[in-house]
C-alpha positions, 0 to 999 in steps of 0.5 A: 535514493532509489525508487523502483518502477511500480509496474516492473520493480526496476529502479527508476532510470534503469532500462528506460528513461522515466517520462519517455512517453511510451503510449499504452494500448489504446493510446493512453501514455504510460507516465513511467515511459517503460517499453513494457518488457520484463514487467511482472506478470507479462504473458509468456513470450512477452518478457524482455531483457530482464528484471533487475538483471535477472533473465527469468520471469518474475512470476516465478519468484512468487512463493508456492505457499499461500497461493490465492489463485488455488482456493479450495472447497466451497469458496472456490466454487462460489468464486467461479460462479461469480466469475461466470455470472460476471462474464454472462452479464458482460457479454450482454452489454460488451463495450467496443473492444480495444487493443490488447491489455497488459497485466500492468494496465489492469493493476494500475486501473485497479489501484486507481479504483481502490485509491478512489473508493476503497478495495471493496469497490474492486470488481473485474467488471468495474476494471473492465469498464475503466479499461474499455475492455470485456470482463473475460479478457481480464481473466487471461491476465489475472485469475481472481480478485485475490490474485489481483490484490496480491499484485496491487500490493506488490506493485505499490512497494515500488513506491517505497524509496530505499537509500543505498547503504551509507554506513549510517544505518539510523539515517538510512532506516529513518528514510525508509520508514518515512518513505513507507509511511508516505506510500501507505498514506497515498493508498490508505485502503492497504490498511485493510490488509494489516495483519493478514498474509503478506504479499511476497511478490518480487518487489516486496521481497526486493524491498525487504532484501535492500532494507536488510542490507541497510542494517548490515552496518548495525548488526552482523546478526541476521535475526537481529536485523530481521527483528529491527526491520519488523519493529520499524514496519510494525511502527509504521503500519500502526501509526498510519492505521491510527492516522487513518482513524484520526482522519475519519474521527475529525471528519465525523466531528466536523459533520457534527459541528456543522449540524449542531453548531453552537449546541455541539460546544454546549454539549462538550461543556456539559460533559466536561462538568459532569466529569469534573463533578465526579472528582475521579478524573482531575487530570483528564478534566485538566486535559479538556480545559487546556483544549489540547487536540492530541490528534490534530492534523497539523501535528500528525507529521511531528508526532510520527517522527517523534515516535520513530525517533524514539524507536530508533533511539531504543534500537541504538541503545539496544545495539550499544548494550 
């Protein structure tokens, strides 16, 4: 299984041993152990021997369309005013300066904040506080919050493991789907962006390219492979979105039980009886009587895999026909 370094997009173990303990600026160790060269977004002149064997700058691989660094109209003016406001506020209480930042550090800090408090909690000022740096210094590396979000989403694609094509497309695609789900579950704030414009950064494109390579054993037709990949990605993101909703619902139910105690169960019984007395919902009343929890946390993994296997069965049947 290949796993790509989140900051560089490199396969783990290539270009530098994981865990070699490279110290970042300010003395904080980099758990990935990379030497910092060749990472996406490194300032000009800071590029190393290459990204996946390519000697160019990965920043040049981002698509020219949908560039969030070039907003237009009033939104751009509002964003610039907010940036200026943050800079002036920061200048009034600037923390002690630290060694030179890298864009990799900024992205890692932003991901940590989003993991803890959600994407809405992100601001350049908060990231600067975490990194013990001035807000202005961040803008040398990242031009806007929208650009930062693109970089964060692309960096996290490096956590998705893709097996080398084995010839068993179903097994390989299943492993890819399971790894994709794991990445999304670790960073649930990403679900806020489902349905929006995809972030077509270098790591995202590399993941897509290798997933399509897995499917070459399934169908020689490129468009069919693309539709299969889209179907699997749609299932994974939809399933994780539902799982996130289930987790919130279970938390709300737990809080209600803690607050109401036995009265919560009494309310549920009265509701069940009202439904039964209508005679309209016999199957749903039976469902309540059986006390089945379709969203039980302990069945979440099994339910995901059941749905995934059904999807793969359907794809295999379609290819066979």
